[in-house]
C-alpha positions as CSV (number, residue, x, y, z in Angstrom):
1,M,-156.4,-115.5,-49.8
2,P,-158.3,-112.9,-51.9
3,L,-160.0,-110.0,-50.2
4,P,-163.8,-109.7,-50.4
5,A,-165.1,-107.3,-53.1
6,R,-166.6,-104.9,-50.5
7,L,-163.2,-104.6,-48.7
8,R,-161.4,-104.1,-51.9
9,A,-163.8,-101.3,-52.9
10,E,-163.4,-99.7,-49.5
11,L,-159.6,-99.8,-49.8
12,R,-159.7,-98.2,-53.3
13,W,-161.8,-95.3,-51.9
14,R,-159.4,-94.8,-49.0
15,L,-156.5,-94.7,-51.5
16,L,-158.4,-92.3,-53.7
17,V,-159.1,-90.0,-50.8
18,A,-155.5,-90.2,-49.6
19,R,-154.2,-89.3,-53.1
20,L,-156.6,-86.4,-53.3
21,L,-155.3,-85.2,-49.9
22,V,-151.7,-85.6,-51.0
23,S,-152.3,-83.7,-54.3
24,T,-154.2,-80.9,-52.5
25,V,-151.6,-80.4,-49.8
26,A,-148.8,-80.5,-52.4
27,I,-150.5,-77.8,-54.5
28,L,-151.3,-75.7,-51.4
29,L,-147.7,-75.9,-50.0
30,T,-146.3,-75.2,-53.5
31,V,-148.4,-72.1,-53.8
32,L,-147.4,-70.9,-50.4
33,V,-143.7,-71.5,-50.9
34,V,-143.1,-70.4,-54.5
35,P,-143.3,-66.7,-55.2
36,G,-145.4,-66.0,-58.3
37,L,-147.9,-68.8,-57.8
38,S,-151.3,-67.9,-56.5
39,I,-154.9,-69.2,-56.3
40,D,-157.5,-66.6,-57.1
41,G,-160.8,-67.3,-55.2
42,D,-161.7,-69.1,-52.1
43,W,-160.3,-72.3,-50.5
44,R,-162.6,-74.6,-52.5
45,W,-160.5,-74.0,-55.6
46,T,-157.7,-75.7,-53.8
47,L,-159.7,-78.9,-53.7
48,V,-160.5,-78.6,-57.4
49,L,-156.8,-78.0,-58.1
50,G,-155.9,-81.1,-56.0
51,A,-158.4,-83.3,-57.9
52,V,-157.3,-82.1,-61.3
53,F,-153.6,-82.3,-60.3
54,G,-154.2,-85.9,-59.1
55,V,-155.7,-86.8,-62.5
56,L,-152.9,-85.2,-64.4
57,N,-150.4,-87.0,-62.2
58,G,-152.1,-90.3,-62.7
59,V,-152.8,-90.1,-66.4
60,V,-151.0,-87.4,-68.3
61,K,-147.7,-87.4,-66.4
62,P,-147.0,-91.1,-67.0
63,A,-147.9,-90.6,-70.7
64,F,-145.3,-87.8,-70.9
65,Q,-142.8,-89.9,-69.1
66,V,-143.2,-92.8,-71.5
67,L,-142.8,-90.4,-74.5
68,T,-139.6,-88.9,-73.0
69,I,-138.0,-92.1,-71.5
70,R,-135.5,-92.1,-74.4
71,Y,-134.1,-88.8,-73.2
72,L,-134.2,-89.5,-69.5
73,F,-130.7,-91.0,-69.2
74,L,-129.2,-88.6,-71.7
75,S,-130.3,-85.6,-69.8
76,W,-129.4,-87.0,-66.3
77,G,-133.1,-86.7,-65.2
78,L,-133.7,-83.2,-66.3
79,V,-136.5,-84.5,-68.5
80,L,-138.5,-85.2,-65.4
81,L,-138.4,-81.6,-64.5
82,A,-139.6,-80.7,-68.0
83,V,-142.5,-83.2,-67.5
84,N,-143.4,-81.6,-64.2
85,V,-143.3,-78.2,-65.9
86,A,-145.6,-79.4,-68.6
87,T,-148.0,-80.9,-65.9
88,L,-148.1,-77.7,-63.9
89,W,-148.6,-75.7,-67.1
90,L,-151.6,-77.9,-68.1
91,L,-152.9,-77.5,-64.6
92,E,-152.8,-73.7,-65.0
93,L,-154.6,-74.0,-68.4
94,L,-157.3,-76.3,-67.0
95,V,-158.1,-74.6,-63.8
96,P,-158.3,-70.8,-64.3
97,P,-157.9,-69.7,-60.6
98,L,-154.3,-71.0,-60.6
99,D,-152.1,-68.0,-61.6
100,V,-148.5,-68.5,-62.6
101,A,-146.6,-65.2,-62.9
102,G,-143.9,-66.3,-65.2
103,G,-141.5,-69.0,-66.5
104,L,-139.3,-68.9,-63.4
105,S,-142.3,-69.4,-61.1
106,L,-143.5,-72.3,-63.3
107,L,-140.0,-73.9,-63.1
108,L,-139.7,-73.5,-59.4
109,G,-143.2,-74.7,-58.8
110,A,-142.5,-77.8,-60.9
111,L,-139.3,-78.4,-58.9
112,V,-141.1,-78.1,-55.6
113,L,-144.0,-80.3,-56.7
114,G,-141.5,-82.9,-58.1
115,L,-139.9,-83.1,-54.6
116,L,-143.0,-82.7,-52.5
117,V,-145.4,-85.2,-54.1
118,P,-143.2,-88.3,-53.6
119,L,-142.3,-87.2,-50.1
120,L,-146.0,-86.8,-49.1
121,E,-147.0,-90.0,-50.9
122,A,-144.3,-91.9,-48.9
123,L,-145.4,-90.2,-45.6
124,V,-149.1,-91.0,-46.2
125,G,-148.4,-94.5,-47.6
126,T,-150.1,-94.3,-51.0
127,V,-147.1,-95.8,-52.8
128,R,-145.8,-99.3,-52.4
129,P,-142.5,-99.6,-50.6
130,I,-139.4,-100.4,-52.5
131,V,-138.7,-103.3,-50.2
132,E,-141.8,-105.3,-49.2
133,S,-140.5,-106.7,-46.0
134,H,-137.4,-106.8,-43.9
135,P,-134.8,-109.4,-45.0
136,A,-134.6,-112.5,-42.9
137,A,-131.7,-112.6,-40.4
138,L,-128.6,-114.0,-41.9
139,P,-127.7,-117.5,-40.5
140,A,-124.8,-117.7,-38.2
141,P,-121.6,-119.1,-39.6
142,A,-121.1,-122.9,-39.0
143,A,-119.1,-123.6,-35.8
144,T,-115.8,-125.3,-36.2
145,A,-114.4,-128.1,-34.1
146,G,-111.5,-126.1,-32.8
147,P,-109.4,-123.0,-33.4
148,V,-107.9,-122.9,-36.9
149,A,-104.3,-121.7,-37.0
150,P,-103.4,-119.5,-40.0
151,A,-101.2,-121.1,-42.6
152,A,-97.7,-119.9,-42.8
153,A,-96.8,-117.8,-45.9
154,G,-95.5,-120.0,-48.7
155,S,-96.4,-123.3,-47.1
156,T,-98.8,-125.8,-48.6
157,P,-101.2,-127.8,-46.5
158,A,-100.0,-131.2,-45.6
159,P,-102.0,-134.2,-46.8
160,A,-104.4,-135.8,-44.3
161,G,-102.7,-138.3,-42.0
162,A,-99.1,-137.0,-42.7
163,E,-97.2,-135.4,-39.8
């Protein structure tokens, strides 16, 4: 049964606000945790950083991941850290109040964001679960007519009717 258009639009807006909240909190926590990252200016820049980071995560990061998918398995996933570094570097270029002191701060910030964003998205519920619903209970094994004695080692079962 399809949802009415108004309800679908309302759900999209809620998802957009939830993702903006996740991006903003992730950026704020990363700036607080990682030394060398800072936001110059007032608290409103955090909202701007969250919005731009959300767009980068939704558009640019998947494009980077598609371009580097070939090397993902060869590098044991380190390419994802490089993609996060590139995303954070682009965020610094696009929003001037974000200040990254050096390469190590950029690397640590990308690592923290790479761990924090999926965790926050899972907590808020902006991503679909891996398993949609709980699996149905397994059926009980069929009951037997009586106890079954284990066969002796090396013996073959007797044909039916033979005693």
